[in-house]
C-alpha positions as CSV (number, residue, x, y, z in Angstrom):
1,X,6.7,-15.3,37.3
2,X,4.2,-15.2,40.2
3,X,4.9,-11.8,41.8
4,X,2.2,-9.8,40.0
5,X,-0.2,-7.8,42.1
6,X,-3.1,-10.0,41.0
7,X,-1.2,-13.3,41.9
8,X,0.0,-12.0,45.3
9,X,-3.5,-10.7,46.1
10,X,-5.2,-13.9,45.3
11,X,-2.6,-15.9,47.2
12,X,-3.0,-13.9,50.3
13,X,-6.8,-14.0,50.0
14,X,-6.7,-17.8,49.8
15,X,-4.1,-18.1,52.6
16,X,-6.1,-15.8,54.9
17,X,-8.7,-18.6,55.2
18,X,-6.1,-20.9,56.9
19,X,-6.6,-20.2,60.6
20,X,-3.3,-21.6,61.9
21,X,-1.1,-19.9,59.4
22,X,1.6,-17.8,61.1
23,X,3.0,-15.9,58.2
24,X,4.1,-15.9,54.6
25,X,7.7,-15.8,53.4
26,X,8.7,-14.3,50.0
27,X,11.3,-16.5,48.3
28,X,12.8,-14.8,45.2
29,X,13.8,-16.9,42.2
30,X,17.5,-17.8,42.0
31,X,19.6,-19.8,39.6
32,X,21.2,-22.2,42.1
33,X,19.8,-25.3,40.5
34,X,21.0,-24.7,36.9
35,X,24.3,-26.6,37.3
36,X,22.4,-29.6,38.7
37,X,20.3,-29.7,35.6
38,X,23.4,-29.4,33.4
39,X,25.2,-32.3,35.3
40,X,22.1,-34.4,34.8
41,X,22.0,-33.7,31.1
42,X,18.6,-32.1,31.4
43,X,17.3,-28.8,29.9
44,X,16.6,-26.1,32.5
45,X,13.2,-24.7,31.6
46,X,13.7,-21.3,33.2
47,X,17.1,-20.5,31.8
48,X,15.9,-17.2,30.2
49,X,14.4,-16.0,33.5
50,X,16.3,-13.3,35.3
51,X,16.3,-13.1,39.1
52,X,14.6,-10.1,40.6
53,X,16.6,-7.1,41.7
54,X,16.8,-6.3,45.4
55,X,14.6,-3.3,44.8
56,X,11.9,-5.5,43.2
57,X,12.0,-7.9,46.1
58,X,11.7,-5.0,48.5
59,X,8.7,-3.6,46.6
60,X,7.0,-7.0,46.5
61,X,7.6,-7.5,50.2
62,X,6.0,-4.2,51.1
63,X,3.0,-5.0,48.9
64,X,2.7,-8.4,50.5
65,X,2.8,-6.8,54.0
66,X,0.0,-4.4,52.9
67,X,-2.1,-7.3,51.6
68,X,-1.6,-9.3,54.8
69,X,-2.9,-6.3,56.9
70,X,-5.8,-5.9,54.6
71,X,-6.8,-9.5,55.1
72,X,-6.1,-9.5,58.9
73,X,-3.0,-11.6,58.8
74,X,0.3,-11.2,60.6
75,X,-0.7,-10.2,64.0
């Protein structure tokens, strides 16, 4: 949902203005909460969404690292 180049770039650009920020962690979407919604009798709004592949997460992590360097983050 939010792993597009544009979204990641704007997020890193915004976060680079926070002086005390030590880093950014990439947390991939997962389906662990779907049973909780079912037990509560609620509709899970993201049920059609598929978790990213390991390759996609790796690609996004590399891109995020490049952005952090571009904006002077991460050491």
